[in-house]
VEXLUMKOL-51749 format. One line per field, with one value per residue (C-alpha): x, y, z negated; chain. Coordinates in steps of 0.5 Angstrom, whole numbers, padded with zeros to 4 digits, always signed. Layout:
% VEXLUMKOL-51749
u [X, ...]
v [Y, ...]
w [Z, ...]
cadena [A, ...]
END
This chain:
% VEXLUMKOL-51749
u [+0002, -0001, +0000, -0007, -0009, -0013, -0016, -0019, -0022, -0025, -0023, -0025, -0020, -0019, -0013, -0008, -0004, -0002, +0003, -0001, -0002, -0008, -0009, -0007, -0011, -0017, -0018, -0020, -0022, -0018, -0019, -0015, -0014, -0010, -0008, -0004, -0001, -0001, +0001, -0004, -0003, -0010, -0017, -0017, -0017, -0010, -0007, -0008, -0007, -0013, -0017, -0019, -0012, -0010, -0015, -0014, -0006, -0008, -0013, -0008, -0003, -0008, -0011, -0005, +0001, +0002, +0005, +0006, +0006, +0001, +0007, +0010, +0003, +0002, +0009, +0008, +0001, +0005, +0010, +0005, +0001, +0007, +0010, +0004, +0005, +0004, +0004, +0009, +0007, +0003, +0001, -0003, -0007, -0008, -0013, -0015, -0022, -0022, -0015, -0014, -0021, -0018, -0015, -0021, -0019, -0024, -0019, -0011, -0008, -0001, +0001, +0007, +0009, +0012, +0015, +0018, +0025, +0025, +0026]
v [-0209, -0215, -0219, -0220, -0225, -0221, -0225, -0221, -0225, -0225, -0218, -0217, -0214, -0213, -0213, -0215, -0221, -0227, -0231, -0233, -0229, -0224, -0225, -0218, -0215, -0214, -0214, -0220, -0222, -0224, -0225, -0224, -0226, -0223, -0227, -0222, -0221, -0214, -0211, -0208, -0202, -0200, -0200, -0195, -0195, -0191, -0197, -0202, -0203, -0200, -0205, -0200, -0198, -0206, -0207, -0201, -0203, -0210, -0208, -0202, -0207, -0212, -0206, -0202, -0207, -0212, -0219, -0225, -0230, -0230, -0232, -0225, -0221, -0225, -0222, -0215, -0215, -0218, -0213, -0207, -0210, -0212, -0204, -0202, -0200, -0205, -0211, -0216, -0221, -0223, -0229, -0227, -0231, -0229, -0233, -0233, -0236, -0240, -0239, -0247, -0249, -0252, -0257, -0258, -0254, -0249, -0244, -0243, -0239, -0237, -0235, -0230, -0230, -0223, -0223, -0218, -0222, -0221, -0214]
w [-0315, -0312, -0305, -0302, -0296, -0291, -0285, -0279, -0274, -0267, -0265, -0257, -0252, -0245, -0242, -0235, -0237, -0234, -0230, -0224, -0218, -0219, -0226, -0228, -0222, -0227, -0234, -0237, -0244, -0250, -0257, -0263, -0270, -0275, -0281, -0286, -0293, -0295, -0302, -0305, -0311, -0313, -0311, -0306, -0299, -0299, -0303, -0298, -0290, -0287, -0283, -0278, -0276, -0276, -0271, -0267, -0266, -0264, -0259, -0256, -0255, -0251, -0247, -0245, -0244, -0239, -0240, -0236, -0242, -0247, -0252, -0251, -0252, -0258, -0260, -0258, -0262, -0268, -0268, -0268, -0274, -0278, -0277, -0281, -0289, -0294, -0289, -0291, -0286, -0280, -0276, -0270, -0265, -0258, -0255, -0247, -0246, -0240, -0238, -0237, -0234, -0228, -0233, -0237, -0243, -0246, -0249, -0249, -0255, -0257, -0264, -0267, -0274, -0277, -0284, -0288, -0288, -0280, -0280]
cadena [A, A, A, A, A, A, A, A, A, A, A, A, A, A, A, A, A, A, A, A, A, A, A, A, A, A, A, A, A, A, A, A, A, A, A, A, A, A, A, A, A, A, A, A, A, A, A, A, A, A, A, A, A, A, A, A, A, A, A, A, A, A, A, A, A, A, A, A, A, A, A, A, A, A, A, A, A, A, A, A, A, A, A, A, A, A, A, A, A, A, A, A, A, A, A, A, A, A, A, A, A, A, A, A, A, A, A, A, A, A, A, A, A, A, A, A, A, A, A]
END
């Protein structure tokens, strides 16, 4: 068995998250990046983490939940991805494009880390 790093970047999803009044009234765009380590035990799909399952799990958290803080959303996505078999650690970055336009900031992001030792 070997450990392999997998990067899944630019995952788009829409959700109702935010701390300011009205932010959760309508879905807004979010962009997710997953940086994970996976135990791989052969050259078959069953021997690794299926990318489709990881992306579905991440999107589901964004689309079905509702959080005031971007940090809480990132933690929930990290928990969902880390729960998959063969994932030993994950760093999730959740970006909310345009969230701080009034501050002249192009993007706001939060990261959460989950590792096997945290279980």
